[in-house]
C-alpha positions in Angstrom: 12.4 39.8 -45.6 12.2 43.5 -45.2 10.4 45.2 -41.9 9.7 48.8 -42.4 10.6 51.0 -39.3 8.6 53.8 -40.4 5.4 52.8 -38.6 7.2 53.2 -35.2 8.3 56.8 -36.1 6.7 60.1 -35.3 7.2 62.7 -38.0 10.6 60.4 -39.2 11.9 60.4 -35.5 12.2 56.9 -33.7 13.1 58.1 -30.1 12.8 56.7 -26.6 12.9 53.5 -24.6 9.2 52.4 -24.4 8.6 53.2 -28.2 11.8 50.9 -28.7 10.3 48.0 -26.5 6.9 48.4 -28.4 8.8 48.0 -32.0 10.6 45.1 -30.4 7.5 43.4 -29.6 5.6 44.2 -32.8 9.0 43.0 -35.0 8.9 39.9 -33.1 5.5 39.4 -34.1 5.9 40.3 -37.3 9.0 38.2 -38.0 8.6 34.6 -40.1 11.2 32.6 -39.3 12.7 31.3 -42.5 14.3 27.4 -42.8 17.3 28.6 -44.2 19.4 31.5 -43.1 18.0 35.0 -44.3 18.9 38.5 -43.8 16.2 40.5 -42.2 16.2 43.9 -43.5 14.9 46.7 -41.0 14.1 49.2 -43.5 14.7 52.8 -42.3 13.4 54.5 -45.3 11.6 57.7 -43.9 13.4 58.0 -41.1 15.6 60.9 -40.1 16.6 60.6 -36.4 16.9 57.6 -34.1 18.0 57.9 -30.6 20.3 55.6 -28.8 17.2 54.8 -26.2 15.5 53.6 -29.1 18.0 51.9 -30.9 19.1 49.7 -27.5 15.3 49.1 -26.8 13.9 48.4 -30.1 16.9 47.8 -32.9 19.5 46.1 -31.2 17.0 44.2 -28.6 15.5 42.7 -31.9 19.0 41.7 -33.1 19.9 40.3 -29.9 16.6 38.4 -29.6 16.6 36.9 -33.4 19.9 35.9 -33.2 19.5 34.0 -29.6 16.2 32.6 -30.5 16.3 31.9 -34.5 19.5 30.5 -36.0 18.1 31.7 -39.6 17.3 35.2 -38.8 20.2 37.9 -39.3 18.8 41.4 -38.7 20.8 44.2 -40.8 19.5 47.8 -40.6 18.9 49.3 -44.2 18.4 52.6 -45.7 19.5 54.4 -42.9 20.2 58.4 -43.0 23.4 59.7 -42.1 21.8 60.7 -38.9 20.7 57.4 -38.2 23.6 55.8 -39.0 25.9 58.1 -37.0 23.6 58.0 -33.8 23.7 53.8 -33.8 27.3 53.7 -34.6 28.3 56.3 -32.0 26.0 54.3 -29.3 27.5 50.8 -30.3 31.1 52.2 -30.0 30.4 53.3 -26.5 28.9 49.9 -25.7 31.6 47.7 -27.7 29.2 46.4 -30.2 28.4 46.5 -33.8 25.4 46.5 -36.4 25.5 45.6 -40.2 24.1 48.5 -41.9 23.5 48.8 -46.1 21.6 50.4 -48.7 18.8 48.8 -50.5 18.1 49.6 -54.2 14.4 49.6 -55.8 14.4 45.7 -56.0 15.8 45.1 -52.6 19.4 44.1 -53.5 21.9 45.4 -50.9 24.9 47.5 -51.3 27.6 49.5 -49.2 27.5 46.9 -46.2 29.2 48.0 -43.4 29.6 47.1 -39.9 29.5 50.0 -37.8 30.2 50.3 -34.1 33.2 48.6 -32.5 34.6 45.0 -32.5 37.4 44.7 -30.7 40.4 41.9 -30.5 40.6 38.4 -32.1 36.7 38.8 -33.2 37.8 41.8 -35.5 40.5 39.9 -36.7 38.4 37.1 -37.4 36.0 38.9 -39.2 38.5 40.8 -41.2 39.8 37.4 -42.3 36.5 35.9 -43.4 36.0 39.4 -45.2 39.2 39.0 -47.2 38.3 35.5 -48.1 34.7 35.3 -48.8 34.1 32.0 -47.5 36.1 30.2 -45.2 36.5 27.5 -42.5 38.5 27.7 -39.2 41.4 26.2 -40.7 41.6 28.3 -43.7 41.4 31.2 -41.7 43.7 30.2 -39.5 46.4 30.0 -41.9 45.1 33.0 -43.7 45.9 34.9 -40.4 49.1 33.5 -39.8 48.3 33.2 -35.6 49.1 29.6 -34.4 45.9 28.9 -32.5 44.2 25.7 -31.7 41.4 25.0 -34.2 39.0 25.5 -31.6 39.8 29.0 -30.6 39.0 30.2 -34.3 35.7 27.9 -34.5 34.8 30.1 -31.0 35.6 33.3 -32.4 33.7 32.8 -35.8 30.6 31.4 -33.8 30.9 34.3 -31.6 30.1 36.4 -35.0 27.5 34.3 -36.1 25.7 34.9 -32.9 26.0 38.6 -33.5 25.0 38.2 -36.7 28.1 39.3 -38.8 28.8 36.0 -40.1 26.6 33.0 -41.5 27.3 29.4 -41.2 27.0 28.2 -44.5 25.4 24.5 -44.7 27.8 22.3 -45.9 26.7 18.5 -45.0 29.9 17.8 -43.6 31.1 18.3 -39.9 33.7 21.1 -41.4 31.6 24.4 -40.8 32.2 27.3 -43.1 31.6 30.7 -42.8 30.6 33.6 -44.9 29.7 37.8 -44.1 26.1 38.2 -43.8 26.1 40.2 -47.0 28.3 40.3 -49.8 30.8 42.9 -50.1 30.8 43.6 -46.1 33.7 46.1 -44.7 34.2 47.1 -41.3 33.8 51.2 -40.0 31.9 53.7 -41.7 
């Protein structure tokens, strides 16, 4: 799924809380919820500037809404200009949140997937571990990290990363849950 952000811009600028709220409502109405986990690319092609208030009330609000109501929708910001990515990363760092950004080629294939903003503590350790392993379960991740913590703690960390849209729970048909990064090649930090 790919949703263009350009219709919400004025001269390549996404600005203001009210405009962000309008974009949020429209993005929600345009979302087709898939039956299987799928990345929803918010395509910033043609956008030169985005304010923090637009990001908060439009982009991040949409991500939070999607992740809380639609377990199969994983929003990712695509084709962000340097200014847009920098503003988003700075604001997210200030509020202690993150967002996945990437580039899309002409065929819609993602590259340069990066989590911008800030992720602290044990969630960051868990995310880096899943990135290193590519796909894993809680027990394998705990062994890989070498931290002796109850499996429930690892499952809680992984579940929180799924809720934020950084990881996807891979359907296995068994009780053991497996996880992978939302995009192949995801890295942390800009």
